[in-house]
C-alpha positions as CSV (number, residue, x, y, z in Angstrom):
1,M,14.7,1.2,12.1
2,L,16.9,-0.7,9.7
3,V,16.9,-0.4,5.9
4,V,18.5,-3.2,4.0
5,D,19.7,-1.7,0.7
6,D,19.6,-4.9,-1.5
7,D,18.9,-3.3,-4.8
8,G,22.3,-3.5,-6.3
9,A,23.5,-0.5,-8.3
10,T,20.1,1.2,-8.4
11,D,19.1,3.9,-5.9
12,G,15.5,2.9,-5.0
13,E,16.4,2.8,-1.3
14,A,16.5,6.6,-1.5
15,A,12.7,6.6,-1.4
16,L,12.9,4.9,2.0
17,T,15.8,6.9,3.4
18,G,14.2,10.1,2.1
19,A,10.8,9.3,3.6
20,L,12.4,8.3,7.0
21,T,14.4,11.6,6.9
22,S,11.3,13.6,6.2
23,L,9.5,11.9,9.0
24,R,12.6,12.4,11.3
25,V,12.8,8.7,12.1
26,P,16.2,7.5,13.2
27,H,17.5,4.7,10.9
28,A,20.5,2.8,9.8
29,V,21.3,1.4,6.4
30,V,23.1,-1.8,5.6
31,A,24.2,-2.7,2.1
32,S,23.2,-5.9,0.3
33,S,22.2,-8.1,3.2
34,A,21.6,-8.5,7.0
35,D,21.8,-11.5,9.3
36,A,19.3,-12.4,12.0
37,A,21.5,-10.9,14.8
38,T,21.7,-7.6,13.0
39,M,18.0,-7.4,12.3
40,S,17.1,-8.4,15.9
41,A,18.6,-5.1,17.1
42,F,15.9,-3.0,15.4
43,D,12.2,-2.5,16.0
44,L,11.5,-2.8,12.3
45,V,13.4,-4.0,9.3
46,I,12.6,-2.7,5.8
47,W,14.2,-4.9,3.1
48,A,14.3,-3.5,-0.4
49,T,15.5,-5.5,-3.4
50,G,16.2,-4.5,-6.9
51,D,15.0,-5.8,-10.3
52,D,16.7,-9.1,-10.3
53,I,14.7,-12.3,-10.8
54,G,15.5,-15.6,-9.2
55,R,18.3,-15.9,-6.6
56,G,19.1,-12.2,-7.3
57,Q,16.2,-11.4,-5.0
58,L,17.2,-13.5,-2.0
59,T,19.9,-16.1,-1.4
60,D,19.3,-19.2,0.5
61,E,21.3,-17.8,3.4
62,E,19.2,-14.6,3.4
63,M,16.0,-16.6,3.5
64,A,17.4,-18.6,6.4
65,S,18.3,-15.3,8.3
66,I,14.8,-13.9,7.7
67,T,13.3,-17.1,9.0
68,E,15.4,-16.9,12.1
69,H,14.6,-13.3,12.7
70,L,10.8,-13.9,12.3
71,A,11.0,-17.0,14.6
72,G,12.1,-14.6,17.3
73,G,9.1,-12.4,16.8
74,G,10.7,-10.0,14.5
75,R,9.0,-7.5,12.3
76,L,9.8,-7.1,8.6
77,V,8.6,-5.1,5.6
78,F,9.7,-6.4,2.2
79,T,9.4,-4.1,-0.8
80,S,10.0,-5.7,-4.2
81,S,8.2,-6.2,-7.6
82,F,9.5,-9.7,-7.9
83,L,10.0,-11.4,-4.5
84,A,7.1,-13.9,-4.9
85,G,7.8,-14.7,-8.5
86,S,11.5,-15.2,-7.8
87,L,10.7,-18.1,-5.5
88,A,8.8,-20.1,-8.1
89,G,10.6,-23.3,-8.8
90,R,13.0,-23.0,-5.8
91,P,12.8,-25.9,-3.3
92,G,10.7,-24.8,-0.4
93,G,10.0,-21.4,-1.9
94,A,6.3,-21.6,-2.0
95,D,6.1,-22.8,1.6
96,W,8.5,-20.1,2.8
97,L,6.4,-17.4,1.1
98,R,3.2,-18.7,2.6
99,R,4.6,-19.1,6.1
100,H,6.2,-15.7,6.3
101,F,4.0,-13.5,4.2
102,G,0.7,-15.4,3.9
103,V,0.7,-15.4,0.1
104,A,0.8,-18.1,-2.6
105,L,3.1,-18.1,-5.6
106,P,1.7,-15.4,-7.9
107,G,1.0,-14.8,-11.4
108,A,2.7,-12.0,-13.2
109,V,1.6,-9.0,-15.2
110,E,3.5,-7.0,-17.9
111,R,3.4,-3.3,-17.3
112,H,4.6,-0.6,-19.7
113,E,2.8,2.4,-18.3
114,P,2.6,3.9,-14.8
115,Y,-0.2,2.4,-12.8
116,E,-2.0,3.3,-9.5
117,V,-2.1,1.5,-6.2
118,R,-4.7,2.3,-3.6
119,G,-4.9,1.2,0.0
120,T,-7.9,-0.9,1.0
121,G,-8.5,1.0,4.3
122,D,-6.5,-1.4,6.3
123,A,-2.8,-0.9,7.4
124,L,-2.0,1.4,4.5
125,G,-5.2,3.5,4.9
126,A,-6.9,4.5,1.7
127,G,-4.0,6.4,0.1
128,L,-3.3,6.5,-3.6
129,W,0.1,6.1,-5.1
130,R,1.3,6.3,-8.7
131,V,3.8,3.5,-9.5
132,E,6.3,3.4,-12.3
133,P,7.0,0.0,-14.0
134,S,10.3,-1.6,-13.0
135,R,13.4,-0.1,-14.5
136,I,14.8,-3.3,-15.9
137,Q,12.0,-5.9,-15.9
138,R,8.6,-5.2,-17.2
139,F,6.9,-8.0,-15.3
140,G,5.7,-7.7,-11.7
141,D,4.1,-9.9,-9.1
142,V,0.3,-10.3,-8.8
143,L,-0.1,-11.6,-5.3
144,T,-2.6,-14.2,-4.1
145,S,-3.5,-14.1,-0.5
146,A,-3.2,-17.4,1.4
147,G,-4.1,-16.1,4.8
148,A,-2.7,-12.6,4.6
149,T,-4.8,-9.4,4.9
150,V,-4.9,-7.4,1.7
151,T,-3.8,-3.8,2.3
152,A,-3.6,-2.4,-1.2
153,R,-4.8,-3.2,-4.8
154,T,-3.9,-1.9,-8.2
155,S,-6.4,0.1,-10.3
156,A,-7.0,-3.2,-12.1
157,G,-8.0,-4.9,-8.8
158,N,-4.8,-7.0,-8.4
159,V,-3.4,-7.5,-4.9
160,A,-0.4,-5.1,-4.5
161,A,0.3,-5.3,-0.7
162,V,-0.5,-7.6,2.2
163,R,0.2,-7.9,5.9
164,H,0.6,-11.1,7.9
165,T,1.0,-12.2,11.5
166,G,2.9,-15.5,12.0
167,D,3.8,-17.8,14.8
168,G,5.5,-16.2,17.8
169,G,4.1,-12.8,17.1
170,A,6.1,-12.2,13.9
171,E,4.6,-9.5,11.8
172,T,5.4,-8.9,8.1
173,M,4.2,-6.7,5.3
174,L,4.9,-7.3,1.6
175,L,4.7,-4.5,-0.9
176,A,4.6,-6.0,-4.4
177,F,6.3,-2.9,-5.9
178,G,9.8,-1.7,-5.4
179,A,10.6,1.2,-3.1
180,G,12.0,3.2,-5.9
181,T,9.0,2.7,-8.2
182,V,7.0,5.4,-6.4
183,P,8.7,8.3,-8.1
184,D,7.1,11.2,-6.2
185,L,8.5,11.4,-2.7
186,D,5.5,13.5,-1.7
187,E,3.6,10.2,-2.1
188,A,6.3,7.9,-0.7
189,V,6.4,9.8,2.6
190,P,2.7,9.2,3.6
191,L,3.0,5.6,2.3
192,L,5.8,5.0,4.7
193,R,4.0,6.9,7.5
194,S,1.1,4.5,7.1
195,V,3.6,1.5,7.4
196,L,5.1,3.0,10.6
197,D,1.8,3.7,12.1
198,H,0.7,0.1,11.6
199,F,3.7,-1.1,13.5
200,G,3.2,1.5,16.2
201,L,6.3,3.4,15.3
202,G,5.3,7.1,14.9
203,P,7.4,9.8,13.3
204,G,9.7,12.1,15.2
205,G,12.7,11.6,17.5
206,G,15.4,12.0,14.8
207,A,17.4,15.0,13.7
208,P,16.0,17.6,11.3
209,P,16.8,16.8,7.6
210,G,20.4,17.8,6.7
211,L,21.8,18.9,3.4
212,D,22.1,15.4,2.0
213,V,19.9,14.8,-1.1
214,H,17.7,11.7,-1.1
215,H,16.5,11.2,-4.6
216,V,15.5,8.2,-6.8
217,S,17.0,8.7,-10.3
218,V,14.6,9.1,-13.2
219,P,16.0,6.5,-15.6
220,R,13.7,7.1,-18.6
221,A,10.9,9.3,-19.9
222,S,8.7,9.5,-22.9
223,L,8.7,12.2,-25.6
224,G,5.9,14.6,-25.1
225,R,5.5,14.2,-21.3
226,D,6.7,16.4,-18.5
227,V,9.1,14.7,-16.0
228,L,8.6,15.1,-12.3
229,V,11.7,15.3,-10.2
230,S,11.4,15.1,-6.4
231,A,13.9,14.9,-3.5
232,V,14.2,15.2,0.2
233,T,16.8,17.6,1.5
234,G,17.1,20.1,4.3
235,A,18.6,22.7,1.9
236,A,16.7,26.0,2.0
237,S,16.1,26.6,-1.7
238,P,17.2,23.7,-3.9
239,E,17.3,24.0,-7.7
240,L,16.8,21.5,-10.4
241,R,19.1,22.0,-13.4
242,Y,18.8,20.2,-16.7
243,R,20.3,20.3,-20.2
244,A,20.6,18.3,-23.4
245,H,22.7,15.2,-22.8
246,G,26.4,16.0,-22.6
247,S,26.2,19.6,-23.9
248,G,24.5,22.9,-23.8
249,A,23.9,25.4,-21.0
250,W,22.2,24.2,-17.8
251,I,18.7,25.6,-17.2
252,A,17.9,26.2,-13.6
253,V,14.4,25.7,-12.1
254,P,13.6,26.5,-8.5
255,M,12.1,23.5,-6.7
256,A,8.8,24.0,-4.9
257,P,8.1,22.6,-1.4
258,G,5.9,19.5,-1.3
259,T,3.3,18.8,1.3
260,S,5.7,16.6,3.4
261,D,8.6,18.0,5.4
262,A,11.7,18.7,3.4
263,V,10.2,17.3,0.1
264,W,11.0,19.4,-2.9
265,R,9.5,19.0,-6.4
266,A,10.2,20.4,-9.9
267,T,9.4,19.5,-13.5
268,I,11.5,19.1,-16.6
269,P,9.1,20.3,-19.3
270,A,8.2,18.0,-22.2
271,A,9.7,20.5,-24.6
272,A,13.2,19.8,-23.2
273,L,13.0,16.1,-24.0
274,T,14.6,14.9,-27.2
275,R,15.9,11.6,-28.5
276,D,19.4,12.8,-27.6
277,D,18.4,12.3,-23.9
278,V,18.5,14.8,-21.0
279,D,20.9,15.4,-18.1
280,Y,19.8,16.8,-14.8
281,M,21.1,17.4,-11.3
282,I,19.7,18.7,-8.1
283,G,21.9,19.9,-5.3
284,D,24.4,17.1,-4.8
285,G,26.5,17.8,-7.9
286,V,25.6,14.3,-9.3
287,V,24.7,14.4,-13.0
288,R,22.0,11.9,-13.9
289,T,20.9,11.0,-17.4
290,I,17.3,10.4,-18.5
291,S,16.9,8.0,-21.5
292,V,14.2,9.5,-23.6
293,L,11.9,7.0,-25.4
294,G,9.5,7.4,-28.1
C-alpha cells in the first residue's frame, strides 16, 4: 500500500496512516508526488492532496504519471475536495477526469458547517461519516457521474464519492473530500476498511501499532462547542492536555478507547474555548493551536 502525501504543510494524511496503522496494513508514504514506476510496485495507491486549487492539486507531470500507472492496470484512490474543480479550464482536464474517474467537471458548493456523507450501499457500504469543511477553502466539488458508480452522497444528496473501472482493468475511486476532513479517526478507520475491502485488500499482516501518534490537527473551533480530539497510537493510556493559548497550566484528560483498534478519543469542553485560542497536545510533545471563532 502506498500513500502519496501531497497535502503540503497540512497533516491530513495522518487520517490515512492512522487508519492503516489501526488496521495493521503495511504501507509506505512518499511526500508530494509519485511516478508511475513507484506506484506500480504497490497493490493500491492512495493519493491525498491538500486545499490548493488549480495546478496545486496535480501538475501536468503527475497527471501523466497517473495515466501511465492506470494504463498498466493500476489501482488508485484519490481523496481531495478540489481535484475535479481544479481541472476546469485546463487543456484536456475534462477528458482526463472522465477517462480515469468517470466523472464530469463538477459544480461547487460553499460549506461553512460540518456535513454528513453516507455510503450508497456499494463499495463504501452504508456507513455515515461527519466531514468538516476544508481548512483553507470553503468550496468543494459536487461530482457528476459520467459512467462512474456512485458510492456515497452528502446529506443534501450531492455525489461525494465514485468508483470507476477503466480500460485495461484499471480501477479508481474518487472521494470528493480530503482525507483529513473526517476528524474522528473512529470514523476514518471503517471508511478506509471499506475501501480496502472493495479492492480485495483485507486488514492484517502488519505490525501492531507503535508509540507514534497519528493525529489530524484541529485547526479551528467555534465558541460554545466541544472539540473532539482523536488519535491512533499504541500507547497504553494516552492523555489529552490543553490550556489557554500560550499560557496557563495544562489540564490533563485521559483519552478513552474508540471502537477501532488503537483509536483514542477525548474532548476539550466548550467552556475551555475563548477568543484567545487554545493549545493542546497528545502524547507526541507537539503543541498545536486551535483558532477559536465566534
